[in-house]
Residue frames as a rotation matrix with the C-alpha (Angstrom) as fourth column:
UNK 1
-0.670 -0.054 0.740 -46.28
0.220 -0.967 0.129 11.99
0.709 0.249 0.660 -104.42
UNK 2
0.365 0.920 0.144 -49.24
-0.027 -0.144 0.989 11.66
0.931 -0.365 -0.027 -102.02
UNK 3
0.738 -0.064 -0.671 -47.03
0.622 0.451 0.641 10.77
0.262 -0.890 0.372 -99.13
UNK 4
-0.217 -0.882 0.418 -44.69
0.676 -0.445 -0.588 13.62
0.704 0.155 0.693 -99.30
UNK 5
0.214 0.208 -0.954 -44.32
0.929 -0.346 0.132 15.83
-0.303 -0.915 -0.267 -96.19
UNK 6
0.911 0.165 0.377 -44.39
0.297 -0.897 -0.327 19.52
0.285 0.410 -0.866 -96.50
UNK 7
0.021 -0.993 0.112 -41.01
0.658 -0.071 -0.750 21.20
0.753 0.089 0.652 -96.53
UNK 8
0.105 0.046 0.993 -42.04
-0.407 -0.909 0.085 23.93
0.907 -0.413 -0.076 -93.97
UNK 9
0.937 0.332 0.112 -42.20
-0.227 0.332 0.916 21.54
0.267 -0.883 0.386 -91.01
UNK 10
0.540 -0.773 -0.332 -38.62
0.774 0.611 -0.164 20.42
0.329 -0.168 0.929 -91.12
UNK 11
-0.409 -0.680 0.608 -36.93
0.278 -0.728 -0.627 23.89
0.869 -0.087 0.487 -90.69
UNK 12
0.281 0.516 0.810 -39.35
-0.618 -0.548 0.563 24.68
0.734 -0.659 0.165 -87.83
UNK 13
0.974 -0.004 -0.228 -38.39
0.151 0.761 0.631 21.46
0.171 -0.649 0.742 -85.97
UNK 14
0.192 -0.979 -0.065 -34.70
0.824 0.197 -0.531 22.17
0.533 0.049 0.845 -86.56
UNK 15
-0.260 -0.176 0.949 -35.02
-0.133 -0.967 -0.216 25.74
0.956 -0.182 0.228 -85.26
UNK 16
0.695 0.576 0.431 -36.86
-0.526 -0.002 0.851 24.43
0.491 -0.817 0.302 -82.21
UNK 17
0.843 -0.417 -0.338 -34.20
0.512 0.815 0.272 21.86
0.162 -0.402 0.901 -81.48
UNK 18
-0.168 -0.923 0.346 -31.43
0.631 -0.371 -0.681 24.42
0.757 0.104 0.645 -81.90
UNK 19
0.062 0.288 0.956 -33.25
-0.490 -0.826 0.280 26.85
0.870 -0.486 0.090 -79.52
UNK 20
0.940 0.341 0.027 -33.63
-0.219 0.539 0.813 24.02
0.263 -0.770 0.582 -77.00
UNK 21
0.470 -0.842 -0.265 -29.98
0.800 0.533 -0.275 23.08
0.373 -0.083 0.924 -77.21
UNK 22
-0.305 -0.557 0.773 -28.91
0.225 -0.830 -0.510 26.71
0.925 0.019 0.378 -76.66
UNK 23
0.396 0.569 0.721 -31.22
-0.610 -0.424 0.669 27.05
0.686 -0.705 0.179 -73.69
UNK 24
0.948 -0.090 -0.304 -29.93
0.240 0.828 0.506 23.80
0.206 -0.553 0.807 -72.13
UNK 25
0.057 -0.998 -0.006 -26.33
0.813 0.050 -0.580 24.91
0.579 0.028 0.815 -72.58
UNK 26
-0.243 -0.076 0.967 -27.08
-0.237 -0.962 -0.135 28.31
0.941 -0.262 0.216 -71.05
UNK 27
0.726 0.586 0.359 -28.93
-0.532 0.148 0.834 26.72
0.436 -0.796 0.419 -68.05
UNK 28
0.789 -0.459 -0.407 -26.15
0.552 0.821 0.145 24.13
0.268 -0.339 0.902 -67.57
UNK 29
-0.222 -0.888 0.402 -23.48
0.544 -0.455 -0.705 26.79
0.809 0.062 0.584 -67.56
UNK 30
0.081 0.369 0.926 -25.50
-0.529 -0.771 0.354 28.75
0.845 -0.518 0.132 -64.98
UNK 31
0.953 0.301 0.030 -25.84
-0.198 0.547 0.813 25.80
0.229 -0.781 0.581 -62.64
UNK 32
0.432 -0.874 -0.220 -22.11
0.759 0.485 -0.435 25.02
0.487 0.021 0.873 -63.04
UNK 33
-0.275 -0.533 0.800 -21.23
0.123 -0.845 -0.520 28.62
0.954 -0.045 0.298 -62.19
UNK 34
0.605 0.581 0.545 -23.29
-0.466 -0.296 0.833 28.45
0.645 -0.758 0.092 -58.91
UNK 35
0.929 -0.167 -0.331 -20.90
0.338 0.749 0.570 25.84
0.153 -0.641 0.752 -57.46
UNK 36
0.067 -0.993 0.101 -17.80
0.940 0.029 -0.340 27.93
0.335 0.118 0.935 -58.00
UNK 37
0.583 -0.038 -0.812 -16.44
0.352 -0.888 0.295 31.06
-0.732 -0.458 -0.504 -56.34
UNK 38
0.937 -0.307 0.168 -14.80
-0.006 -0.495 -0.869 33.49
0.350 0.813 -0.465 -58.67
UNK 39
0.311 -0.912 -0.269 -11.05
0.852 0.393 -0.347 33.30
0.422 -0.121 0.899 -58.50
UNK 40
-0.241 -0.372 0.896 -10.86
-0.002 -0.924 -0.384 36.86
0.971 -0.094 0.222 -57.49
UNK 41
0.730 0.577 0.366 -12.64
-0.429 -0.030 0.903 35.99
0.532 -0.816 0.225 -54.28
UNK 42
0.835 -0.450 -0.318 -10.01
0.544 0.762 0.352 33.54
0.084 -0.467 0.880 -53.33
UNK 43
-0.141 -0.914 0.379 -7.22
0.727 -0.355 -0.587 35.95
0.672 0.193 0.715 -54.17
UNK 44
0.047 0.211 0.976 -8.92
-0.422 -0.882 0.211 38.79
0.906 -0.422 0.047 -52.13
UNK 45
0.942 0.324 0.091 -9.43
-0.213 0.363 0.907 36.35
0.261 -0.873 0.411 -49.17
UNK 46
0.483 -0.836 -0.260 -5.71
0.848 0.521 -0.096 35.28
0.216 -0.174 0.961 -49.30
UNK 47
-0.282 -0.619 0.734 -4.55
0.370 -0.775 -0.512 38.80
0.885 0.127 0.447 -49.45
UNK 48
0.384 0.523 0.761 -6.91
-0.554 -0.529 0.643 39.86
0.739 -0.668 0.087 -46.49
UNK 49
0.951 -0.081 -0.297 -5.68
0.262 0.722 0.640 36.85
0.163 -0.687 0.708 -44.45
UNK 50
0.026 -0.999 -0.023 -1.93
0.895 0.034 -0.446 37.93
0.446 -0.009 0.895 -45.01
UNK 51
-0.244 -0.085 0.966 -2.87
-0.082 -0.991 -0.108 41.51
0.966 -0.106 0.234 -43.92
UNK 52
0.756 0.602 0.257 -4.55
-0.364 0.062 0.929 40.23
0.544 -0.796 0.266 -40.89
UNK 53
0.683 -0.555 -0.475 -1.60
0.700 0.682 0.212 38.08
0.206 -0.477 0.854 -39.96
UNK 54
-0.324 -0.846 0.424 0.64
0.615 -0.529 -0.585 41.17
0.719 0.072 0.691 -40.14
UNK 55
-0.137 0.385 0.913 -1.75
-0.415 -0.859 0.300 43.38
0.899 -0.338 0.277 -38.25
UNK 56
0.456 0.417 0.786 -2.68
-0.889 0.171 0.425 40.81
0.043 -0.893 0.449 -35.64
UNK 57
-0.392 -0.619 -0.681 -0.01
-0.590 0.737 -0.330 38.06
0.706 0.272 -0.654 -35.34
UNK 58
0.698 0.680 -0.225 -1.13
-0.318 0.576 0.753 34.95
0.642 -0.454 0.618 -33.76
UNK 59
0.288 -0.635 0.717 0.50
-0.949 -0.089 0.302 33.84
-0.128 -0.767 -0.628 -30.51
UNK 60
-0.706 -0.706 0.059 2.23
-0.701 0.708 0.090 30.51
-0.105 0.022 -0.994 -29.76
UNK 61
-0.622 0.529 0.577 -1.03
0.259 0.834 -0.486 28.60
-0.738 -0.153 -0.657 -29.47
UNK 62
-0.925 0.371 0.085 -3.29
-0.002 -0.228 0.974 28.42
0.381 0.900 0.212 -32.46
UNK 63
-0.586 0.795 -0.156 -6.80
0.275 0.014 -0.961 29.64
-0.762 -0.606 -0.227 -31.91
UNK 64
-0.075 0.700 0.710 -9.92
0.991 -0.028 0.132 30.19
0.112 0.714 -0.692 -33.91
UNK 65
-0.813 -0.207 -0.544 -10.45
0.284 -0.957 -0.061 33.82
-0.508 -0.204 0.837 -34.81
UNK 66
0.334 0.866 0.372 -13.53
0.935 -0.252 -0.250 35.93
-0.123 0.432 -0.894 -35.63
UNK 67
-0.739 -0.596 -0.313 -12.50
0.532 -0.802 0.270 39.24
-0.413 0.033 0.910 -37.21
UNK 68
0.465 0.885 -0.023 -15.02
0.713 -0.389 -0.583 42.00
-0.525 0.254 -0.812 -37.63
UNK 69
-0.462 -0.732 0.500 -13.84
0.872 -0.272 0.407 44.07
-0.162 0.624 0.764 -40.61
UNK 70
-0.447 0.245 -0.860 -14.32
-0.070 -0.968 -0.239 47.69
-0.892 -0.047 0.450 -41.65
UNK 71
-0.730 0.212 0.649 -17.02
0.668 0.418 0.615 46.99
-0.141 0.883 -0.447 -44.24
UNK 72
-0.097 0.850 0.519 -20.20
0.519 -0.402 0.755 48.91
0.850 0.342 -0.402 -43.59
UNK 73
-0.932 -0.363 -0.011 -20.05
0.214 -0.523 -0.825 51.70
0.294 -0.771 0.565 -41.00
UNK 74
-0.475 0.804 0.357 -23.78
-0.697 -0.592 0.405 52.52
0.537 -0.056 0.842 -41.14
UNK 75
0.491 0.681 -0.544 -24.78
-0.250 0.708 0.660 49.15
0.835 -0.188 0.518 -39.58
UNK 76
-0.561 -0.800 -0.212 -22.23
0.004 0.253 -0.967 49.09
0.828 -0.543 -0.139 -36.65
UNK 77
-0.607 0.416 0.677 -24.77
-0.794 -0.294 -0.532 50.19
-0.022 -0.861 0.509 -34.00
UNK 78
0.392 0.903 -0.173 -27.35
-0.909 0.409 0.076 47.63
0.140 0.128 0.982 -35.22
UNK 79
0.509 -0.228 -0.830 -24.82
-0.149 0.926 -0.346 44.86
0.848 0.300 0.438 -35.31
UNK 80
-0.315 -0.650 0.691 -23.29
-0.783 -0.234 -0.577 45.50
0.537 -0.723 -0.435 -31.89
UNK 81
0.236 0.383 0.893 -25.47
-0.892 0.449 0.044 42.99
-0.385 -0.807 0.448 -30.01
UNK 82
0.990 0.073 -0.122 -24.74
-0.121 0.883 -0.454 40.23
0.075 0.464 0.883 -32.50
UNK 83
0.239 -0.971 -0.013 -21.03
-0.237 -0.045 -0.971 41.02
0.942 0.235 -0.240 -32.30
UNK 84
-0.276 -0.358 0.892 -21.09
-0.949 -0.044 -0.311 40.74
0.151 -0.933 -0.327 -28.53
UNK 85
0.704 0.476 0.527 -22.88
-0.539 0.841 -0.041 37.36
-0.463 -0.255 0.849 -28.75
UNK 86
0.850 -0.464 -0.249 -20.26
0.095 0.600 -0.794 36.15
0.518 0.652 0.554 -31.23
UNK 87
-0.118 -0.904 0.411 -17.41
-0.644 -0.246 -0.725 37.42
0.756 -0.350 -0.553 -28.98
UNK 88
0.099 0.146 0.984 -18.89
-0.951 0.305 0.050 35.51
-0.292 -0.941 0.169 -26.06
UNK 89
0.952 0.272 0.139 -19.22
-0.210 0.915 -0.345 32.33
-0.221 0.300 0.928 -28.18
UNK 90
0.508 -0.835 -0.212 -15.62
-0.148 0.158 -0.976 32.70
0.849 0.527 -0.043 -29.36
UNK 91
-0.245 -0.603 0.759 -14.39
-0.857 -0.231 -0.460 33.04
0.453 -0.764 -0.460 -25.76
UNK 92
0.490 0.459 0.741 -16.32
-0.744 0.664 0.081 29.96
-0.455 -0.591 0.667 -24.69
UNK 93
0.988 -0.115 0.103 -14.67
0.154 0.761 -0.630 28.05
-0.006 0.639 0.769 -27.52
UNK 94
0.317 -0.918 -0.238 -11.16
0.426 -0.086 0.900 29.38
-0.847 -0.387 0.364 -26.45
UNK 95
0.169 -0.214 0.962 -11.06
0.972 -0.123 -0.198 31.58
0.161 0.969 0.188 -29.60
UNK 96
-0.658 -0.366 -0.659 -10.37
0.467 -0.884 0.025 35.22
-0.592 -0.291 0.752 -30.28
UNK 97
0.432 0.791 0.434 -12.66
0.899 -0.341 -0.274 38.01
-0.068 0.508 -0.858 -31.44
UNK 98
-0.511 -0.767 -0.389 -10.98
0.634 -0.642 0.432 40.87
-0.581 -0.026 0.814 -33.07
UNK 99
0.780 0.590 -0.207 -11.90
0.286 -0.632 -0.720 44.18
-0.556 0.503 -0.662 -34.75
UNK 100
-0.369 -0.874 0.318 -9.86
0.750 -0.078 0.657 45.35
-0.549 0.480 0.684 -37.72
UNK 101
0.203 0.342 -0.918 -9.83
-0.133 -0.919 -0.372 48.51
-0.970 0.197 -0.141 -39.66
UNK 102
-0.821 -0.555 0.137 -8.83
-0.010 0.254 0.967 46.77
-0.571 0.792 -0.214 -42.85
UNK 103
-0.091 0.831 -0.549 -11.27
-0.920 -0.281 -0.273 47.42
-0.381 0.480 0.790 -45.70
UNK 104
-0.882 -0.163 0.442 -12.86
-0.046 0.964 0.263 44.22
-0.469 0.212 -0.857 -46.96
UNK 105
-0.695 0.645 -0.317 -15.59
-0.442 -0.036 0.897 43.07
0.567 0.763 0.310 -49.35
UNK 106
0.127 0.763 -0.634 -17.36
0.336 0.568 0.751 41.33
0.933 -0.308 -0.185 -46.34
UNK 107
0.441 0.167 0.882 -18.15
-0.584 -0.692 0.423 42.21
0.681 -0.702 -0.208 -42.81
UNK 108
0.548 -0.216 0.808 -16.99
-0.687 0.435 0.582 39.14
-0.478 -0.874 0.090 -40.88
UNK 109
0.167 -0.516 -0.840 -14.13
-0.584 0.635 -0.506 36.63
0.794 0.576 -0.196 -41.40
UNK 110
0.703 0.055 0.709 -14.02
-0.608 0.564 0.558 33.48
-0.369 -0.824 0.430 -39.30
UNK 111
0.005 -0.788 -0.616 -10.79
-0.695 0.440 -0.569 31.44
0.719 0.431 -0.545 -39.29
UNK 112
0.900 0.239 -0.366 -10.31
0.019 0.816 0.578 28.08
0.436 -0.526 0.730 -37.73
UNK 113
0.759 -0.649 0.041 -7.36
-0.092 -0.044 0.995 27.15
-0.644 -0.759 -0.093 -35.50
UNK 114
0.077 -0.767 0.637 -5.26
0.821 0.411 0.396 26.26
-0.565 0.492 0.662 -38.57
UNK 115
-0.476 -0.264 -0.839 -5.92
-0.077 -0.938 0.339 29.74
-0.876 0.226 0.426 -40.06
UNK 116
-0.873 0.239 0.424 -8.26
0.477 0.239 0.846 28.51
0.101 0.941 -0.323 -42.79
UNK 117
-0.752 0.658 -0.032 -11.16
-0.656 -0.753 -0.048 30.72
-0.055 -0.015 0.998 -43.64
UNK 118
-0.808 0.580 0.102 -14.50
0.578 0.815 -0.052 28.83
-0.114 0.017 -0.993 -42.79
UNK 119
0.314 0.949 0.012 -16.82
0.918 -0.301 -0.258 31.82
-0.241 0.092 -0.966 -43.09
UNK 120
-0.908 -0.323 -0.267 -16.74
0.266 -0.937 0.226 35.19
-0.323 0.134 0.937 -44.81
UNK 121
-0.386 0.785 0.485 -19.84
0.650 -0.142 0.746 37.28
0.655 0.603 -0.455 -45.05
UNK 122
0.004 0.429 0.903 -22.28
-0.327 -0.853 0.407 39.41
0.945 -0.297 0.137 -43.10
UNK 123
-0.909 -0.263 0.322 -22.45
-0.378 0.196 -0.905 39.25
0.175 -0.945 -0.278 -39.23
UNK 124
-0.410 0.829 0.379 -26.09
-0.250 0.298 -0.921 38.66
-0.877 -0.473 0.085 -39.47
UNK 125
-0.932 -0.112 -0.345 -26.89
-0.352 0.046 0.935 36.80
-0.088 0.993 -0.083 -42.66
UNK 126
-0.372 0.900 0.226 -30.67
-0.429 0.049 -0.902 36.96
-0.823 -0.433 0.368 -42.49
UNK 127
0.375 0.576 -0.726 -31.29
-0.913 0.097 -0.396 36.10
-0.158 0.811 0.563 -46.09
UNK 128
-0.337 -0.578 -0.743 -28.98
-0.640 0.720 -0.270 33.02
0.690 0.384 -0.613 -45.76
UNK 129
-0.533 0.143 0.834 -30.88
-0.788 0.277 -0.550 31.57
-0.309 -0.950 -0.035 -42.80
UNK 130
-0.601 0.326 -0.730 -33.18
-0.450 0.617 0.646 29.55
0.661 0.716 -0.224 -44.96
UNK 131
0.363 0.883 -0.296 -35.74
-0.232 0.394 0.890 28.91
0.903 -0.254 0.347 -42.26
UNK 132
-0.371 -0.539 -0.756 -33.36
0.628 0.455 -0.632 28.50
0.684 -0.709 0.169 -39.38
UNK 133
0.539 0.662 -0.521 -34.53
0.826 -0.295 0.480 29.93
0.164 -0.689 -0.706 -36.06
UNK 134
0.676 -0.333 -0.658 -31.60
0.089 -0.849 0.522 32.32
-0.732 -0.411 -0.544 -35.69
UNK 135
0.872 -0.353 0.339 -29.59
0.351 -0.033 -0.936 33.93
0.341 0.935 0.095 -38.49
UNK 136
0.739 -0.645 0.195 -26.52
-0.671 -0.677 0.304 34.71
-0.064 -0.355 -0.933 -36.41
UNK 137
0.256 -0.754 -0.605 -23.13
-0.458 0.457 -0.763 33.35
0.851 0.473 -0.228 -37.09
UNK 138
-0.422 -0.460 0.781 -22.65
-0.891 0.054 -0.450 32.73
0.165 -0.886 -0.433 -33.34
UNK 139
0.337 0.652 0.679 -25.10
-0.708 0.651 -0.274 29.86
-0.620 -0.389 0.681 -33.55
UNK 140
0.949 0.008 -0.315 -23.34
-0.260 0.586 -0.767 28.35
0.178 0.810 0.559 -36.46
UNK 141
0.396 -0.889 0.231 -19.91
-0.900 -0.426 -0.093 28.69
0.181 -0.171 -0.968 -34.86
UNK 142
-0.002 -0.441 0.898 -19.35
-0.566 0.741 0.362 25.14
-0.824 -0.507 -0.251 -33.58
UNK 143
0.648 0.298 0.701 -20.29
0.280 0.763 -0.583 23.51
-0.708 0.574 0.411 -36.79
UNK 144
0.934 -0.356 -0.042 -18.20
-0.217 -0.468 -0.857 25.84
0.285 0.809 -0.514 -38.89
UNK 145
0.241 -0.906 0.349 -15.07
-0.971 -0.229 0.075 25.40
0.011 -0.356 -0.934 -36.64
UNK 146
0.010 -0.269 0.963 -15.24
-0.440 0.864 0.246 21.62
-0.898 -0.426 -0.109 -36.22
UNK 147
-0.793 -0.388 -0.470 -15.69
-0.547 0.114 0.829 21.12
-0.268 0.915 -0.303 -39.92
UNK 148
-0.560 0.676 0.480 -19.14
0.461 0.735 -0.498 19.43
-0.689 -0.058 -0.723 -39.70
UNK 149
0.692 0.711 -0.126 -20.52
0.338 -0.474 -0.813 22.27
-0.638 0.520 -0.568 -41.81
UNK 150
0.135 -0.633 0.762 -18.62
0.985 0.004 -0.171 23.19
0.105 0.774 0.624 -45.09
UNK 151
-0.723 -0.472 -0.504 -17.01
0.510 -0.857 0.071 26.63
-0.466 -0.205 0.861 -45.40
UNK 152
0.360 0.892 0.274 -19.57
0.918 -0.286 -0.274 29.38
-0.166 0.350 -0.922 -46.23
UNK 153
-0.794 -0.584 -0.171 -18.81
0.480 -0.774 0.414 32.42
-0.373 0.247 0.894 -48.21
UNK 154
0.204 0.957 0.205 -21.63
0.944 -0.136 -0.302 34.95
-0.261 0.255 -0.931 -48.66
UNK 155
-0.352 -0.307 0.884 -21.74
0.597 -0.801 -0.041 38.36
0.721 0.513 0.465 -50.30
UNK 156
-0.159 0.202 -0.966 -21.99
0.902 -0.368 -0.225 41.24
-0.401 -0.907 -0.124 -47.99
UNK 157
-0.122 0.143 0.982 -23.68
0.702 -0.687 0.187 44.11
0.701 0.713 -0.016 -49.71
UNK 158
-0.778 -0.107 -0.620 -23.63
0.553 -0.586 -0.593 47.41
-0.300 -0.804 0.514 -47.77
UNK 159
0.118 0.941 0.319 -27.06
0.992 -0.126 0.006 49.20
0.045 0.315 -0.948 -47.75
UNK 160
0.157 0.005 -0.988 -25.63
0.498 -0.864 0.075 52.55
-0.853 -0.503 -0.138 -47.05
């Protein structure tokens, strides 16, 4: 009788362990979701690629393409210098730079020579630069097109 533990400690420990298990499950699910794009993004991207193929058919020789989409009209003036630098970089790499009036959830779509999307997002992804000297897609272009950098898909919120 002297060595008997109080009954109030066991339920507190069990509740603590249950809360810990719930928290770990929630955190694990959150980290797992970070590595996946929602399936609707892939479907929207495939639909946009099909619409682009109809609107701007590719010629006999396959080329990389950068397509500026009708996403956010209020930033067109501010983004014009970045678009001109991207156009010049695409021409140096024997690619095409197009403008399209198709509505899209992102501002820029970059396709490699095989027609695979390697970048979809803002023309100037300042928040995604992560300490790089320049946050322009034109600087990332060679690595994205040759496959040394994995495809990058960023949200493009419109501040208008």
